[in-house]
C-alpha positions, -999 to 999 in steps of 0.1 A, spaced: 567 -255 -10 588 -280 3 603 -278 40 633 -287 59 623 -309 93 637 -317 130 619 -339 149 635 -350 181 625 -388 199 602 -382 232 618 -421 234 658 -418 229 659 -376 227 678 -377 196 671 -356 164 662 -367 132 661 -348 99 640 -347 69 621 -329 39 589 -330 26 560 -308 11 538 -316 47 555 -312 77 522 -320 96 512 -344 73 546 -363 77 550 -360 122 522 -376 117 536 -407 98 562 -415 119 543 -410 150 519 -435 136 553 -464 128 545 -457 88 580 -455 87 605 -476 92 637 -461 99 621 -437 130 592 -464 142 618 -481 176 624 -448 181 586 -428 186 570 -409 198 587 -380 181 579 -343 190 587 -315 153 617 -289 170 627 -269 138 614 -270 100 622 -241 71 602 -237 44 619 -237 6 607 -228 -30 623 -254 -48 626 -291 -35 659 -291 -46 667 -262 -21 655 -283 5 670 -321 -5 706 -300 -6 697 -280 31 684 -318 45 720 -328 29 739 -299 48 722 -301 84 732 -344 80 765 -330 76 794 -328 104 790 -290 99 751 -288 90 751 -307 125 769 -282 144 749 -256 132 714 -271 144 727 -276 177 737 -242 180 701 -228 167 684 -258 190 706 -252 220 667 -239 242 658 -274 228 689 -292 236 689 -272 270 651 -278 276 651 -313 275 687 -317 294 667 -306 327 634 -329 317 652 -363 315 645 -393 326 669 -419 342 693 -444 323 691 -421 293 724 -407 278 732 -368 290 736 -347 256 716 -350 224 727 -362 193 714 -348 158 
């Protein structure tokens, strides 16, 4: 099984979208700094994931979520996460989650 996942950076309060075959291991890799693109934004929290039988379907969904239309859809699905996060956000961080 393959997964598309969304992580929330607890540092900058922005989302990261990716795909993998093992969500737990991939989250651990992100939090251990093994991903160059997310290393400066650690730590991360898993906030959403979807499972797919075929790798190609997962990749296509990841690409869709990275498009403007897909980001709008994800923002709608993750509204509760975004609202909860706004209420706990510290000073000095922008007032908007960015997908």
